[in-house]
C-alpha positions in Angstrom: 69.9 35.6 -17.3 67.5 37.6 -15.1 65.0 35.7 -13.1 61.6 37.4 -13.0 59.8 38.0 -9.7 56.6 39.8 -8.9 54.6 38.2 -11.8 52.5 35.8 -9.8 50.5 38.5 -8.1 49.4 39.8 -11.5 47.8 36.5 -12.6 44.6 36.5 -10.5 43.8 40.2 -10.9 40.4 40.8 -12.4 41.7 42.9 -15.3 44.0 40.1 -16.3 41.3 37.4 -16.1 38.9 39.6 -18.0 41.4 40.1 -20.8 42.0 36.3 -20.8 38.3 35.6 -21.1 38.0 38.0 -24.0 40.8 36.2 -25.8 39.3 32.8 -25.1 35.9 33.9 -26.4 37.3 35.2 -29.7 35.4 33.3 -32.5 33.9 30.9 -30.0 31.2 32.9 -28.2 28.4 30.8 -29.5 29.8 27.5 -28.4 28.1 25.6 -25.6 31.1 25.6 -23.2 31.6 29.4 -23.7 27.9 30.1 -23.0 28.0 27.9 -19.9 31.0 29.7 -18.6 29.4 33.1 -19.2 26.2 32.0 -17.6 28.2 31.3 -14.4 29.9 34.7 -14.3 31.4 36.2 -12.2 31.7 33.0 -10.2 33.4 31.3 -13.2 36.3 33.8 -13.2 36.6 33.8 -9.4 37.0 30.0 -9.5 40.0 30.4 -11.8 41.5 33.1 -9.6 41.2 30.7 -6.6 42.9 27.9 -8.6 45.8 30.2 -9.4 46.1 31.6 -5.8 46.1 28.1 -4.3 48.5 26.6 -6.8 46.0 24.0 -8.1 46.4 25.2 -11.6 44.2 24.0 -14.5 41.4 21.4 -14.1 43.1 19.1 -16.6 40.1 18.2 -18.7 40.8 17.8 -22.4 38.8 17.0 -25.5 40.9 14.8 -27.8 40.5 14.4 -31.5 42.6 13.5 -34.6 43.4 15.8 -37.5 45.3 15.2 -40.7 47.1 18.4 -41.5 48.7 16.8 -43.5 50.1 14.1 -41.2 48.0 12.5 -38.5 48.1 14.5 -35.2 46.3 13.9 -31.9 44.9 17.2 -30.7 44.2 17.7 -26.9 42.1 20.8 -26.5 41.8 22.0 -22.9 38.3 22.7 -21.4 37.1 26.3 -21.6 38.1 27.2 -18.0 41.6 25.9 -18.6 42.0 27.9 -21.8 41.0 31.1 -19.8 43.7 30.2 -17.2 46.3 29.6 -19.9 45.6 33.0 -21.5 45.8 34.6 -18.0 49.2 33.1 -17.5 50.5 34.0 -21.0 49.2 37.6 -20.7 51.8 38.0 -17.9 54.5 35.6 -18.9 54.7 36.0 -22.7 57.0 39.1 -22.4 59.4 37.0 -20.3 59.7 34.3 -23.0 60.0 37.1 -25.7 63.1 38.5 -24.0 64.7 35.0 -24.0 64.0 34.0 -27.6 66.3 35.1 -30.4 65.0 37.0 -33.4 65.3 34.1 -35.8 62.7 32.0 -33.9 59.3 32.8 -35.6 56.5 30.6 -34.3 53.8 31.9 -31.9 55.4 35.4 -31.7 53.6 38.7 -32.1 55.1 40.6 -35.0 56.9 37.6 -36.5 55.1 34.4 -37.5 55.0 32.6 -40.8 55.5 35.5 -43.2 58.6 36.7 -41.3 60.0 33.2 -41.4 59.5 33.0 -45.2 61.2 36.4 -45.7 64.2 35.2 -43.6 64.4 31.9 -45.6 64.2 33.8 -48.9 67.0 36.1 -47.8 69.4 33.3 -47.0 68.4 31.2 -50.1 69.6 34.1 -52.2 72.9 34.5 -50.3 74.2 31.0 -49.5 75.0 27.9 -51.5 74.0 25.1 -49.1 71.2 24.4 -46.6 70.8 22.0 -43.8 67.2 21.2 -42.8 66.3 19.4 -39.5 63.4 18.8 -37.2 62.7 17.0 -33.9 61.2 13.5 -33.9 57.7 13.6 -32.2 58.6 16.8 -30.5 55.6 17.6 -28.4 55.2 14.0 -27.3 58.8 13.6 -26.2 59.7 16.9 -24.3 61.1 15.8 -20.9 58.9 17.5 -18.4 61.5 17.7 -15.6 64.1 19.1 -17.9 61.6 21.7 -19.1 60.6 22.7 -15.6 64.3 23.0 -14.6 64.9 25.4 -17.5 61.9 27.5 -16.5 63.7 28.1 -13.2 66.2 30.2 -15.2 63.4 32.6 -16.1 61.1 32.7 -13.1 62.3 33.4 -9.6 59.0 32.9 -7.6 58.3 29.5 -6.1 54.5 30.1 -6.6 55.0 30.7 -10.3 57.1 27.6 -10.7 54.5 25.5 -8.9 51.9 26.8 -11.2 54.0 26.0 -14.3 54.5 22.5 -12.8 50.7 22.1 -12.5 50.2 23.3 -16.1 52.8 20.9 -17.5 51.6 17.9 -15.5 47.9 18.5 -16.0 47.8 16.5 -19.2 48.2 12.8 -18.6 49.5 13.1 -15.0 52.2 10.7 -14.0 53.9 10.7 -17.4 57.5 12.0 -17.6 57.3 13.3 -21.2 55.1 15.2 -23.4 52.8 18.3 -23.8 49.4 18.5 -25.4 49.2 19.7 -28.9 46.3 22.2 -28.8 47.1 24.2 -25.6 48.3 27.8 -25.8 50.9 27.2 -23.0 52.3 24.2 -24.9 53.1 26.3 -27.9 55.0 28.8 -25.8 56.8 26.3 -23.7 57.8 24.2 -26.7 59.2 27.4 -28.4 61.1 28.3 -25.2 62.6 24.9 -24.8 64.1 24.9 -28.2 65.4 28.4 -27.6 68.4 26.7 -26.0 69.1 25.0 -29.3 68.8 28.3 -31.0 71.5 29.8 -28.7 73.8 26.8 -29.3 73.5 27.2 -33.0 74.1 31.0 -32.9 76.6 31.3 -30.1 78.5 28.0 -30.2 78.3 27.0 -33.9 78.2 30.6 -35.0 75.9 30.0 -38.0 74.5 33.3 -39.3 72.0 31.9 -41.8 69.4 30.4 -39.6 65.6 30.2 -39.1 63.4 28.1 -36.8 59.6 27.7 -36.9 58.7 25.6 -33.8 60.7 22.4 -34.3 61.5 22.9 -38.0 64.9 24.5 -38.5 67.1 25.4 -41.4 70.8 26.5 -41.5 72.4 28.1 -44.6 76.1 28.3 -45.4 78.5 28.4 -48.3 80.6 25.6 -46.9 79.1 22.1 -47.0 81.6 20.7 -44.4 80.6 23.5 -41.9 77.0 22.3 -42.2 78.0 18.7 -41.7 79.8 19.6 -38.5 76.8 21.6 -37.4 74.5 18.6 -38.0 76.6 16.5 -35.7 76.7 19.2 -33.1 72.9 19.7 -33.2 72.2 16.0 -32.9 74.5 15.7 -29.9 73.2 18.9 -28.2 69.5 17.9 -28.7 70.2 14.5 -27.3 72.5 15.3 -24.4 71.2 18.7 -23.3 67.5 18.5 -24.2 66.7 14.8 -24.2 65.3 15.0 -27.8 65.9 13.0 -31.0 66.4 14.7 -34.3 65.1 13.2 -37.5 67.5 12.5 -40.4 68.7 15.8 -41.8 68.5 17.1 -45.4 71.7 18.6 -46.7 71.6 19.9 -50.2 72.5 22.7 -52.6 70.2 25.7 -52.5 70.1 25.8 -56.3 68.2 22.5 -56.3 65.3 24.0 -54.3 64.2 23.6 -50.7 60.8 23.0 -49.1 60.1 24.9 -45.9 56.8 25.7 -44.1 54.7 24.6 -47.2 56.7 26.8 -49.6 59.3 26.0 -52.3 62.4 28.2 -52.3 64.9 28.6 -55.0 67.3 31.6 -55.6 65.1 34.5 -56.8 61.9 32.6 -56.5 59.4 31.5 -53.8 56.4 29.3 -54.7 54.1 26.8 -53.1 55.4 23.3 -52.5 53.7 20.5 -54.4 51.8 19.4 -51.3 50.7 22.9 -50.5 49.5 23.4 -54.1 47.4 20.3 -53.9 46.0 21.1 -50.5 45.2 24.7 -51.5 43.3 23.6 -54.6 41.4 21.0 -52.6 40.5 23.6 -49.9 39.1 26.1 -52.4 37.2 23.5 -54.2 35.7 22.2 -50.9 34.5 25.7 -50.0 32.9 26.1 -53.4 31.1 22.7 -53.2 29.9 23.7 -49.7 28.5 26.9 -51.1 26.9 25.2 -54.1 25.1 22.7 -51.7 23.9 25.5 -49.4 26.2 24.8 -46.5 28.0 28.2 -46.8 26.6 31.6 -47.6 28.2 33.7 -50.3 29.8 35.9 -47.6 31.2 32.9 -45.8 32.6 31.5 -49.0 34.3 34.8 -49.8 35.7 35.1 -46.3 37.1 31.5 -46.3 38.6 31.9 -49.7 40.2 35.2 -48.8 41.8 33.6 -45.7 43.2 30.7 -47.8 44.6 33.2 -50.4 46.2 35.2 -47.6 48.3 32.1 -46.7 49.8 31.8 -50.2 50.4 35.6 -50.8 54.1 35.3 -49.9 54.6 33.0 -52.9 54.5 33.6 -56.6 51.2 32.0 -57.3 49.6 34.1 -60.1 49.3 31.0 -62.3 47.5 28.8 -59.8 45.2 31.7 -58.8 44.3 32.3 -62.5 43.6 28.6 -63.0 41.3 28.5 -60.0 39.3 31.5 -61.2 38.9 29.9 -64.7 37.8 26.6 -63.3 35.7 28.0 -60.4 32.2 26.7 -59.7 31.4 30.1 -58.2 30.6 33.2 -60.2 30.1 36.3 -58.1 28.2 38.0 -61.0 25.8 35.1 -61.6 
């Protein structure tokens, strides 16, 4: 594995910081923290450049809130300046992570993502008889920080870059030995990178061809049940011994019985929405319509949000649910 050098000098360059600012502003330009940052320009960006050059890293201020999507999650959103710094780092370092990850890891990757993961799952569902589904227990909260930083040394060869990564990893709840904040751009990429070692174990040691991972949700497909049973034991041991992680109880079943993955239901020759996704999709559309009827959304906003929700379900065979929603709709564009 080649260790990258020469990257640190790119981070505080004005072009990189300007691009990072544009990415951070996307869709958030009217928020108070964004306006305050812009009002302080160019001093605001120069302060971030200084924090990078001196190795201080992010400020470490987070706004925490809870969402239910569908399970309860604590989101720790970095302050605006730290989000700019995170984008500046990933502008330079994302290509390094990309070279490390295998093609069957789909989360947080340009040109891949959810739809590509669904296509991969659909391919193997139509080819194999059995599937093994696993995920990590409380993944983001339990990643061992020192183990993660040690593995980053395999990719980055500059001491300054490694010090900056240490500052980023330890900026959330300093003093703790485990965990990364859900809600930070760098956390997504670091979490994806860390499980890349499990990807390589599955592909290179277990030699399982049918495989897909979306963050910490992973599925293996095979025609032989016993092969998957052995794979399950190997994955549990590798995750515990090499990564310091605990796997949840696995699901091992025949593909013909159907499989839920990433909010979709897979069976040979068919992809639909899972029961939970159908319910949540219907509730979301109805919520948008009620907000429009009560004057909280304009007609354009209603159409934009409904279009975005429909885009999520397009990989599935959802003609029936879409027809029902139109027939029951509170909204009539011709009214």
